[in-house]
N, C-alpha and C positions, 0 to 999 in steps of 0.2 A: 310873595315877593319880599325880599330882604330890605330892611331899612337902609337908606343910602350911606349911613355912617359906618355900617359893618363892611369889612373887607369881603371880597368874593371867596367862595369855598376854594377856588384854585389858588388864590393868594395865601389863604390860611394853610393849605396843604404844603405850599412851597416854604412858607415860614417854619412850619412844623419840621420839615425835613432838614432845613438849615440848622435849627436849634438842636435837633436830635444828633446830627453829625457833630456839631460843635461841642455838645456835652459829652458825647461818647468817644470822640477822637483822642482826648488825653488818656482815657482809660486803655484804649487800644494801643496807643504809643507806649504806655508803661508796660503793658503785657509783652509787646514786641521787644522792648528794651531788655526786659527780664529774660526773654528767650534767647537773646544773642549769645550768651555763653554756651547754652545748650547747642545752638546751631553751629558754633565753632568747634566744640569738643566732641559732640556725639559721633560724628563720622569716623573718629579714630577708635571707637569701641566696637566690639562685635554686635552686629544688629543695629548699630547706631544710625546708619543711613536710612533704614526703614523708619526709625523713630523720628528723624528729622523730617522726612517726607510727610509723616502723619501730623507732625506739629505744624508744618507750613500749610498743609491741607486744611487743618482745623481753623487756622487764622484766616485763610482765604475764604473759607465757607462762612465764617462769622461776618467778615466784612461784606461779602456779596449779599448775604441775607439782610444785613443792616441796611444797605443801600437800596436793595430791591424792595423791601417791605416798607420803606419810608417814603416811597414815591407818592406824590399826590395823584388822585384819581383823574383820568383824562376828562 
């Protein structure tokens, strides 16, 4: 049994997720901001559309992995 002054594991898991997202959100926003020129210009180059799709897929996969793996256990 846990001491009464310790938060429950569920609360700790929720706080961990909030902190993780709060700390990593600025890094993701900087990466997305840096990618905006590429997203605007690449479609005009040969093979650029495929590269834009790969770039967006990588960002989407990163964010979904971050949010899925930071969930507290049920």
